[in-house]
C-alpha positions, 0 to 999 in steps of 0.5 A: 502952267494952265490949260484952257479946256473950254474948247471941249464940250462937257463930258470930255467929248471931242468938239464937232468938226468944222465943215469948212475945214479941209480933211486931213490927207494921209501921206504915204512915206516913200521907201528910202534907199536903204529899204529899196536896197534890202528889198532888192537884195532879198529878191536877188537872194531868192532868185539865186536860191531858186536857180541853185536848186534848179541847176542842182536838179539838172546836174544830178539828172544829167549825171544819171543820163536822165535829163529828159526825165526832169525836163519832162516833169517840169514841162508838164508842171508848167504846162498844166499850171498855165492852162489851169491858170488861164482857163480859170482866170478867164472864165471867172473874170468874164463871168463877173464882167458880163454880169457887170456890163448888163447891170440894171439900176434899181432906185426904189426901196431901202434895199436899193439904197443899201445896194447903191451904197455898196456900188459906190464903195466898190466902183473906185476899185471895181476892176482891181477887185474883179482881177484880184478875185479872178487871179486868186482863183486862177492861181489856186486852180492852176496850182491844184491842176499842176499837181496832176502832172503824172496823170497827164503824162500817163494819159499821153503815153498810154498803151493797151493792156490787151485784157478787158475787165469782167464788169464793163468789158473795157480794156484795163488801160482805160481804168489805169490811164484814161479814167484818172485823166477824165476825173481830173478834167471834170473836177477842174471844170466843175470847180471853175464853173461853180466859182464863176456861177457864184461870182456872177450871182454876187455881182448881179445882186450887187448891181440890181439885176437879181433882186430878192425883194419885194419878190425874187426877180432876175433880168433877162441877161442875168437869167440867161447867164446863171441858167446856162452856167447852172446847166453846165455845172449840173452837166459836169456833176452828171458826168462825174457820177457816170465816171464814178461807175467805172471808179468803183472797180478801183476803189479801196473802201474795204479790206479788198480792193475793187467792187464788191456785191453792194458796189455792183448791185447798189452803188453802180445803179445809183450812180447811173440814176443820179447821172441821168437826173443831173442831165435832166436838171441841166435841161431844166436850167436851160429851159428856165434860162429862156422861159423865166420860170425857176420852179422846175430846176429848183425842184430838180435840184431838190430831187437830186439832193434827196436822191443822192442821200438815199440812193448813193448813201442809205441804199448801199448801206442797207444792202450791205447790212441786210443782204450781204453780211448774212450771206457774205461768203456766197455773194462776194465770192465771185467778186473776190475771185475777180480780184484774185484772178486780176492779181495773178494776171498782173504778176504773171502767175495766171498760168502757174501749174499747181501741184497738190500731191507733193510728198513732204517726206524726207530721206535724211537719217538721224545724225547724217549731218553730224560731221565736221566736213559739213558743219565746219563752215557754218556761221554761228550768229550770237543773237546778243551781237546781231540784234541791233543789226537785224533791227536796223535791217527791219527798219529799212525793209519792214517785211513783217511787223507783229504787235499785240492788240487787245481789241479784235485779236488782230495781227498788225502787219506791214501790209494791213490788218488780218482780224481773227475770223475775217474771211476777207483778210488780205492774202499777202505772202506772209508764210506761217503768219498768214496760215496761222491767222487762217487756222484761227490761232489767237494773235497773242499766242502767235505773238508769244510763240514768235518771240520765243522762236518756236515754230508755228504748229497747226491745230490737232484737228487740221 
C-alpha cells in the first residue's frame, strides 16, 4: 500500500484552501427521543421536589395556625424580586438601546476600522447580547433585593417608639424601621445606575458616539445620556453619605455599640461635607451634559475621592489616636452613658430604684442547719456522674465560656471579650466574672480558680 503525499506542500503544512469551494457547514444534531425524555423527566422531578418543599412549609405553618406568616414572607420575597428585576432590567436595557439608537458612524483612522470590525461581529447577535446583559443584571439585583424582605415588612408595619435619640432628636423608630429601608433603596438605585452608566459608555464607544482618539469627543446625545446618569449616580452617593450620618448611632465598630466621640465630632461632619460635595458634583455633571465641558465634573470627582480619603478615613483616625485615647474616660463618658440609658430603657429598667445601703450581714448561727429535717431532702449530685449532662446543657445554652489566652490576658465570654484594663468592656450580666475582670484579676488566675471550684474574692485593698 502506498500514499501520495504530493498534495501537501513541503514542511507538512496544509494545502491552501480552494476559494471556489463552498465552506463546510456545521450541522447540529437534534436530540433524540431518549434525550428529550430524560430532560422532561428531570424538569418534572425538579418541579415535584420544589412543590413538595412548598407544600410541606404550608402544612407546617398551618399546623401552627400561622399560615399567614409564611405567605407574607413569600409574598414579600416575590414582590421585591419582581420589582428589582423589572426596574434593573428596564433601566439597563433602555440605557444600551438609547446609546445604540443615537449611534454615529466613524470612518476615519485605524481605530474606526477596528470599531467597525467589532460592530460587524456584534450586529448579528446585538439584541440577544443587550437582552442577555440586562436580564443577567436584572436577575442578580432582583435576587439581592429580595433578601431584604424583612426590612421591607418592618418598614411597612412600623410604629412610633415615643422616644427620641439625644443626637438628632428623631424618634427611635426612624433608626429601627425607616433608615434600613432607605439604605436598601439607595444602594439598589446606586448599583443599577452605575451598571447602566457603564453599559451606555461601552455601547457609545463601540458605535462611535464616544471617541478617545485623536482627542476625546462625545456626541450631543451621548453627552446628555452619560452626563445625566452620572449626575444621578453622584446624587445617590450624596444621599448615601447623608444617611450614613444617622447610621453612626447604630454602628458596631468597637466594643461599644453606637456613636462615640470620634464618630460624632469627626466622622459625622465628614459625611455631611461629602454629601454636599457629591451634590455639587451632580450639578456639575448636569452643566457638562448641556455645555459640553468635562473639566469641572472630572475635577469634582477627583475632589470627592480625595475628600473621602482624608475626611472619612484619615481625619477620624487622627482624632481617635491623638485626641480621644489620651483622655478617653472624660471624652467618651457621655456617649457611654447614652448607651447605658438606651439599654436600660429598652429593657424597661430605667425606673429601677437602686438601694446602696443593703446590709449583707446574716443572722444564721453555726450548726443551725445541721439536722435531718432540713438535709434529708437535699439531692446529692456526683460530679463524675453529671459532668456529661452539664456539658450538654452548656452546649445548647452557652451562658458562660472561659478560655485561657496568653495575649492580652483576656476573658473569652459568650457575649464578647473583656480585656484586662479595658474601660469599655461590655457590661453583660456575668456576675462574679465581670466583677473580677473589673477588679483587675488576671485571666489565668480567674480561670484556675473557677476550675478548682473556689469562690472569687476581691483584692484586699477593695
